[in-house]
DOBALO-610241 format. One line per 3 residues: number of its first residue (from 1); their letters; for each residue x, y, z of C-alpha. Coordinates in nm, 4 decimals. Each point is the difference from the previous one (the first is absolute). Layout:
NUM = A = X,Y,Z  ... $
//
This chain:
1 = MFT = -1.0457,0.4141,-1.4285  0.1986,-0.2560,0.1936  -0.1942,-0.2287,0.2200 $
4 = NTI = 0.0897,-0.0905,0.3503  0.0916,-0.3518,-0.1158  0.2638,0.1466,-0.2325 $
7 = ISN = 0.1354,0.2255,0.2748  0.0006,-0.3018,0.2388  0.1866,-0.2080,-0.2476 $
10 = KIL = 0.2641,0.2754,-0.0591  0.0499,0.0424,0.3803  0.0453,-0.3691,0.0545 $
13 = AIA = 0.2386,-0.0399,-0.3039  0.2250,0.2795,0.1027  -0.0024,-0.0960,0.3745 $
16 = RER = 0.0905,-0.3562,-0.0925  0.2805,0.1181,-0.2327  0.1412,0.2053,0.2887 $
19 = GLL = -0.0094,-0.2894,0.2362  -0.0487,-0.0312,0.3702  0.2543,0.2505,0.1062 $
22 = KSV = -0.0982,0.2989,-0.2181  -0.3193,0.1971,-0.0532  -0.1674,0.2172,-0.2613 $
25 = CPS = -0.1520,0.3467,0.0354  -0.3572,0.0352,-0.1204  0.1132,0.2932,-0.2216 $
28 = EIA = 0.2256,-0.2405,-0.1928  -0.3053,-0.2063,-0.0867  -0.2000,0.3138,-0.0885 $
31 = RML = 0.2751,0.1201,-0.2267  0.0231,-0.3365,-0.1768  -0.3749,-0.0191,-0.0714 $
34 = FQN = -0.0991,0.3677,-0.0262  0.2997,0.1774,-0.1396  -0.1471,0.3378,-0.0676 $
37 = DWH = -0.2384,0.0456,0.2822  0.1291,-0.2467,0.2552  -0.0497,0.2234,0.3050 $
40 = SHM = -0.3816,-0.0030,-0.0402  0.0052,-0.3735,0.0321  0.1970,-0.0231,0.3201 $
43 = EQI = -0.3118,-0.0569,0.2194  -0.1139,-0.2881,-0.2231  0.3486,-0.1591,0.0197 $
46 = RKV = 0.0113,0.0284,0.3734  -0.3577,-0.1451,0.0361  0.1021,-0.3036,-0.2168 $
49 = AIA = 0.3156,-0.0416,0.2007  -0.2022,0.0102,0.3256  -0.2456,-0.2644,-0.1350 $
52 = LEK = 0.2996,-0.2254,-0.0899  0.1318,0.0461,0.3510  -0.3346,-0.1022,0.1426 $
55 = LGK = 0.0245,-0.3285,-0.2067  0.3430,-0.0543,0.1370  0.1802,0.0378,-0.3376 $
58 = VII = 0.2076,0.3005,0.0778  0.1226,0.1868,0.3103  -0.0456,0.3699,0.0263 $
61 = TQN = 0.2905,0.1888,0.1780  0.0963,0.3389,0.1194  0.3622,0.0651,0.0738 $
64 = GIP = 0.0647,-0.3673,-0.0574  -0.2393,-0.1054,0.2763  -0.3334,-0.1929,-0.0891 $
67 = VST = -0.2952,0.2215,0.0937  -0.3662,-0.0539,0.0570  -0.1831,0.1009,-0.3174 $
70 = DFI = -0.2864,0.1166,0.2134  0.1875,0.3006,0.1366  0.2608,0.1054,-0.2690 $
73 = EGP = 0.0924,0.3480,-0.0691  0.2670,0.1233,-0.2275  0.2295,-0.1843,-0.2417 $
76 = IRI = -0.0063,-0.3876,-0.0147  0.1829,-0.2612,-0.1732  -0.0987,-0.3438,-0.1186 $
79 = KIS = 0.1831,-0.3260,0.0494  -0.0920,-0.3529,-0.1163  -0.1060,-0.2063,0.2978 $
82 = KL = 0.1449,-0.3299,-0.1350  0.1457,-0.1279,-0.3276 $
//
């Protein structure tokens, strides 16, 4: 079982790798960490991403626009907030 720390580190590493202009889909992170049953871990990935956003480490977007994590519905993407 992967801990939230491992998930958090993976999100940050991939987001940093992509840089300030690109983002990562939570499903990409899930597939990297949970290859066979990635879909069942999507909620955990999203929760960790939201926690990182609240700490100011990432930006959560929908359609390329930053959104409030208090009211998100539907697909999100994750961007690093600063390098």
